[in-house]
N, C-alpha and C positions, 0 to 999 in steps of 0.2 A: 532446515529447508530454506531455499531462496527461490523467489519467482521474480524474474526481470519484467518490469512493466513498461519502461521506456529506457532510452539510453542512460538517463540520469537517476532513475528511481527503481527500487526493488523492494519487495517484502521479504523479511527474514525473521526467523525465530532464534537466530544465532548471534544477535547483538546484545550488548550488556544492558540495554533498556528493555529487552524482552523479558517479561516476568512469566514464569510458569510455562515457557515455550509458546507464549502468545506472540503472533507476528507484530512487527513494527515496520513502518515505512521508512526507508533510508534514502536520503538525498546524497548521491555520490559526490556531487560538486562541492558540497560544504560539509560532508561527513556528519550530517545531523539526522537523528532518528526521531520519529513521531509515533505516538500512540493514536488510536482511532479518533479520540475527541480533541486532539491537539489542533490548533489553528495554524495554517500555513498558506503562503501564496506560492503555489507550484509554478504558475505562469501568470504574468501580469494580467492577461486578458480574462483569467478565471477569478481574480480577486481572492480574498481570504476565505478559505473553506476549512471545515474539519477534515482531517486526514482521511477518514473513511469515505467522504464525498469526493475527495481528490482521486482516490483509488477507483471508485466507481466510474468516474469519468475516464480514467486511464485504461480500464479494462473493457469499456464499451466497444463492442464490435470485434474484439480480438479473440483468437482461439487459444484455449488452454486445455491441458489434460484434466481428467476428473480429479486427480490428486491436487493439482494446482488450483482448480476451482474451489475445492474444499478449503484449502489453505487461505485463499483470498477471502472467502466468505467468513472465515474465523475472524478476519479483520473488519470487514465491511457489514456483515449481515448478509441476507439473501440478495444476490444480484443476478444469478444465472437461473434460467427456467429449467 
């Protein structure tokens, strides 16, 4: 499955870094994949954050299907009410 978060980032369980079908965050610009606890600077104004926290910021206020929400929360932990 793939869930597009921004024009440059998506979650997928189809990447080689995905173990046991767990999602990873992929940066399309540099073709880099991140596990939830990996540190990255998605945007300079955000500073360095764990990938799970980057995704939490990216999904804030956006609409997703129930299946996409479940997939996102497999990466981040609970973020949707």
